[in-house]
Structures are given as structure tokens and as C-alpha cells.
N, C-alpha and C positions, 0 to 999 in steps of 0.2 A: 384520455381526457373525459371526465364525466359530462353527461348531457345536462343542460339547464333544467332545473326543476320546473314542473308545471304548477299553475296556481293552486291546484288542489293539494299539492305536497307542501305548501308553504304555510307558516304560521301567520296569524292575523297581523301581528306587528310588522312582519316582513311585507305582507301584501299592501299595507298602508304606504310603504315606501316604493314598492315596485309596480303596483297595479296601474294599468293604463299608461305606463310611461315607456316610451321606446326612443331614446335619444338618437339612435341611428337614423330615425326618420326625419329628424330636424337638425342635421349637421353636428350631432354630438352634444348639443346643449341639454342640460339636465332637465329643464322644465319644458313642457309643450308650449309653443307660442300661442299668443292670443290672436285669433282671427276675428277681425271686425268685418263681417261679411253679410251681404244680401245676395247680389248676383254672382253666379258662377258661370264662367265662359266655357263653352264646349269647343273642341278643336275642329269639329266638322258638323255640317247639317245632319248627316246620318247619325252621329253621336247624339245630337240634340234631340232629334225626333225619337230616338230609342231610349232617351234618358240614360245613356250609357256612361258609366263612370262611378267612382266611389261616392261622390257627393253630388247633390242636385241643386240645392238652394240653401241660403244661410239659415233659414228657419228650420230646415229639415236636418241640420247637423253640419258640424265643421270638425276639423281635427281637435279643436279645443274642447268642444262638447263631447266628442267621442272618447277622448282620453279620460274624462271624469266618469262617463257612463261605464266604461270598461273597468275602471278602478273600483267603482261602487258595486258592480256586478260580481267581481272577484271577492270583494269583502262580504257580500251577502251569502255567498256559498254556491255550490253547484246547482241547486234548484232554482236559482235566479236566472230567468230567460232574457231579461232586459230591464233597463232603467230609463225612466223619463225624467228630464230636468225641467222644473217649473219655476216661475218667478217669485213664489213665496210658499210658505208652509200651508197657508189656507188654500192656495191654488192647487197644491198637491192633494189635499184632502178632497176638495170639490171635484177635481178631475178624476181621481180614482173612483169616487162614488158614481159620477156620471158615466164612467166606462162600463159599469156593471148593472145600472138600473135603467128601467124604461117606465113609461106611464103605466099605472096600474099595479106596479110592484110594491112590495112591502119590505121595509128595512128595519132591522133591530139595531139599536144603538145603546151603548152603555150610558147610564145616567151620570157617570163621572167623566164624561167626554169633555175635551177642550171646547170651550164655549162657542167659538166661531164655527165649529163643526155642527153644533146644535142649531145655531142660527141658520146655517145653510140648509139644514134638513127642514127646519120649520118655515122657511121662506121659499127658497128656490125649488127645492125638491117637492114641497107641498104644491106649489104653483104648477109644477110639471106633472102632478098626479101621482106622486110617490107618497105612500103612507109610512110614517115613522112611529115605531113604538120604542120607548125607552125602558131599559130593564135594569134591575139591581146588579151592580157590577160583581157581586158575590154569588150570583145565581148558579154558576158552574153548569153542570150537565142538565139541570132543571130548566135551562133555557128552552128545552124541547117543548115545554108547555106553551110557549109564546109563538111558536111557528104557525103560519097560515099557509094555505096552498100556494099563495103568491109571494111568500117570503123568498127573496133572492139574495140577500146579503146580511151579514152580521158585522157590525163595527165594534172593535175592541180597542182599549187603551190601557196599558199597564206600565207603571201604576197610574191611577186615575189623576186627571188634571186637578191640581191644587189639593185634593183630598186624599190621594195616594192609596186608594183601595187596590189590592192585588187581585187580578182576575185569573181564573184557572183557564188559560187560553187553550191548552191541548184538549181539555174536556169540552169546551165550547166549540172548538173547531171540529171535533169528532162528530158532534151532533149536527152542526151545520152541513158538513160534507155528506153525512148520511141522508140529509133531507135535500140535497142538491143545491145548497147555497154556498156562496163564496165568503171568505173571511178577510176583512180589511183591518189593518192595525196601524195606529199611530205609535211608532216606535222611536219617537224623538228622545225620550228620557234616557233610554238605555243604549241606543244606537245598535247597529249589528255587532259591535264589539262585545257587548254584554248581554245581548239577547238575539239569538239566531232565529228570526221570525219564521222562516220557511221550515226549519227543523221542528217547529211546534205547531204546524198546521195552517199557518197564515198563507193566504194567496196573494195579497197585495200589501206590501210593507211601505209605510209612509214616514217620511222624516221632514221636519222643518229644518232645512239646512241652515237657516238663519241662526240656529242655536249652535250646537256643538260642531257641526261640520265646518261652518265659517269660523266660529270660535273667537271672533274679535269684535262683535257687535257692529259690523260695518257692511253687511250685505243682507238683502232679502232673497231667500232661496228655498226651494223645496224639491224633494225627490219622491218618486214612486217606483218601487222595485216590484217586479211581477214574476210569477212562475209561468211555466209553459202554457197553462190553461188560460191565464188572464192576459198575457202579454200582447197577443194580436189586437184585442179590443182596446186595450190601454193605448197602444201605439197609434191606432187609428183615431181614437178620440182626441189625443193630444194634437195630432196633425190636423184633424177637421176643425178643431176649435182655434187653430192658429196660435197655439201656445208655445212659448220658448223663453228661455232665460237669457239674459244679456251676457256677452262674452267676458266682460270684466268680472261680473259676479261669479261666473263659472270658474274663471281663473283663480279668484280668491277662495272659492269653495275648495278647489283642488289643492291649493296651497295649505288651507286649513286642515284638509284631510290627512296630510302627511304627518301632522303632529297630534292627531286626534288621540292616539293611545296614551302618550305621555301626559297630555292635558287632562284627559278623563281620569287617569290614575290619580293625579294630584287633586282634581275636583272631588273625587270619591273619598280620598283619605281625609281631606280637610273638612268636607261636609260631615263625615261620620264623627270627627273630633268635636265639631261644633254641636252636632245633634246630641251627642253624649253629654256635653256640657249643659245644654238646655235641659236634659232630663234631670239634672241635679239641682236645678234652680227652683226655689219655692214659688216663683211667680208663674210657673209653667204647669198646665194641666196635663198635656200630652204632646208627644213629638211624633209626627206622622212621617216616618222614614222606614221603608220596607226592610232595609238591611239591619235595623235594630231588632234584637230578639223580642222586645216589648211590642212590636207592631203585630196586629192580628194576622197580617198576610205574610209574615216573615218566612213561614215554612214553604209557601209557594215561591217566594223570591229565591230562597236558597236552592230549591229544586230546579228552577227553570232559568235563572239568571246567573251570570258569572261575575257580575259587578253592579255597582250603583253609580249614579252621577252626583252632581253637586246640588240638586234641587230637592227640597223637602219643606214641610210645613210644621208650624208650631201653634198649638192652641193654648192661649194664656188663661189663667183663672180670671173670673169676671173683674173688669175694671171699666172705668168710665171712658167715653169716647175721647175726652180731653186728655186722659192719661195715656191712652193708646197713641194718640197723635203726638204727644210729647215724647214718647219713646222713639217713634220714627224720626221726628224732627231733630232729635239729639244725635242721631247717628251721622258720622262723617265719612266712614269707609263703605257703608251700605247705601248705594243710590236707591232712590225710589223711582221705579220705572218698569214698564212691561217688557216682555221678552226675557231671555236668559241665555246661558250657554257661553257668554263671553268671558273674558279674563277678570271682569270686575264683579264684586259682590252686590247683590240687589235684595230689596225687600218690598213686598206689596201687602196691603191689607185686602182680604177677600171675604166674601160671604155668599155661599151658594144657595142659600135658603129660598130665594125668590124664583129660581128657575129649575131646581131639581123637581122632578115629577114622579119618578118611580120609587124614590127613597127620600127620607127626610134628613136634612142637614141641621143637626142640633148638637153642636160640639160642646156647648156649655160655657163658652167664653169666646172672646175675639180671636180670629185666626190670622196668621201671618205666613206668607210663603217666602222662603229664603233661597237665594242662589248663592252658594259659596264659591267665590272666585279663586284667584291664584295668589292672593295676598297671604302674608304670614298669619297663621291662625292666632298667634299670641296677640297681634295687633287687633284682629277682628274681635277677640274676646274682650279686650279692653274697651273697644268701641261699644260692644253690646252691654257691658257693665255700665257704661255711661248712660246708655239709653234706658236701662232699667232703673238707674238712679233718678233720671228725669221722670220716669213713669211714677215712681213712688212720691216724688215731690209734688207732681201734679195731682195725684190721688189725695194727698194730705191737704192740698190747697183748696 
């Protein structure tokens, strides 16, 4: 009889099903149970004083949280030393940054970063005495010119939030490591399925599990995965700040993880179909989707990524605000709301001009970010056609 394969021998789709799951530990049931726990009782005074036992306290871990941590660690790959579960994506970003920065440090952050990350750097980190410099996401290895003696970390995000610039992460990571800095990445868009962050030089990989891990728009959740060099400090920071995710959200995240591959494949296929449709529309100036050959960062995406998700942006040719609003209001299958990664399609209007500092956002027309859900693309296209008809009518009026 052959021996069971180890995690390193299994394909990613298989790891999504098997990772962190040991039915023999819970009477043969397929899914790990949900432990609502704070106090853990010790069998003896000696055990209590010695903190002897697999678990110590609900905030420090339960079989529920451990199962998801183990599954995510296997998904991230052999360089992942540990995973922390946090109550939101923003909490994951802030905790990861706090684990590597101290007063007097200098931080480099891509100008295309998720805006709450920018706000955290400009408020909390600034108050704590950390200086932040924003850099052009397309800078590549030239980021070396921005380093200072006290630069401790570089924050990357690929593709960029809303604007979808592709960063040369291996080149940036090589410079950072040469100068003794750590690299943090927001990997929510691609997930470890489509971008293996640690294989490309990242030290701390962050995901807003609210999005694709959850997959159903019903949880707030975040994860930070760390390599061996950064895991001890991350784990200590999470514990000292008293951070933990709730057991029900952990369970829902674990349930969502099991179907991540099939959902992402559908999101990717549908989003590319809609993106190509937009490219043919006369109302559209440009489509910001890295998997399209027309995208300036397509070569980097093709080199480093194995897939794409359901999120991309579209820049329309100039129209009035009334016409833009008419387009959005006419849509029935695209909800207007923040976040993404669920089964439903979404659209938001955005403009980065007011807060970009290292680069200028001048797309030449109004910009819309779309998340393509799991609906039939034929229905989505009909809906979009109706929106564009409303846009034209408002423009004429």
C-alpha cells in the first residue's frame, strides 16, 4: 500500500480540499467543528502553571482556527512558516506593517496601493514616527534610488488597486533584500492560487479574506502569511495586540476556501469575456485588465502569474457626470457597492487623482471598476448594453 502523499507532492486544487482537514480528529466528520471558546480548562495545577497542552486560550487558537491556518500554509507553499487570521483585510494590512516597523523607520509604499493602506500609513504610522514614501508602481529595480539608511520595508500590490498597474515584484524584492528590508504584498487579487508570493521574494503575503476566500460577501476576514524570517515577529505582534478572528467567520472562510479554485476559474473566464467585450465598445477608451495583451503590464502578468481574477477597470471616453450616473443606475445585475470577490457582479465609480502623490492619475475619462460574478455573461452583457443605452440617452438630453 502506497504512503499518503505529503502536502508538497499535491497539486493546488487537491490542497484546497485536503489542507488542514483531519476527519479522524473529530469522529470522522468531514469539516472541522466550530469552537466558540475563551477559557480552556487544564487537567491539573501543574499543567496550568506550565501552560502544558496543545491549546492555551481561545484567542490564542482553537482547532477551528488551526485547521484554516494549516490549510492556508499548505496553499502558500513550503516557504510559508505560519499564518495569522485577522478580523478584516485592513486589519491584516495594519498588523503586518506593525510587525516589521518601529518608530524612526522608513517605509516605501506603491502609489497604487489599496486606499485604506495609504490612510493607515498617513495617520497611524505617521503618529508612531514612521515615515512613508510613495513610489511609482512601475519603478522596478530603480526603487533602489528611494532607499534610505532607515528603510525597513517595501509594500507592493499587484495589480494596483483600481488602476491595475503591474509591478515587477521579483526585481523590487531583490533590491529590498539586498538592502536589508522586508517585502510585504497585498495578494488579494490573485490569491496564492494564481501568484505564489514567496516564490517571488515576498516575505509577508496579505489577503483580504473578505473577498475570494470567503467568496459569498458575508464575512469580514483577513490573513497574513509569513516566511521563516518574519513569522516570529508577526505571531508576537498578533498576540500582543490581542487580535483574533471570530470562530464563525473562520469556519465560513474555511468553507469558502474549499471551492476557491472552481470559483476563481469561473470569475477569470467571465471577466476576460466581459473585458474583451468592453474593448470593442466605442464608448470605451481603455480596459485595465493585466491578462489582456493590450495592457501595458501584460508581459509581467504572463511571466509571474498563472491566472487572473474577476476584478478589472474600464476607462470610458469623456461623458458628463449625469450620463455616467445614468449608466450605473440603469444596471440591474451589477450592484453598486464596495468590496468584491463574492458571487455577485459589482461596479463602482472611482477617481484616484486627489490622493496619488508619486504618479498622476489622468486617464482621460471617467473610470469604473467592475467585479464580474458568477452570473451568465450573456445576461451581464445585455445588462451592460442597457446601461450604455441609458448613458447615450442622458448624454443627448
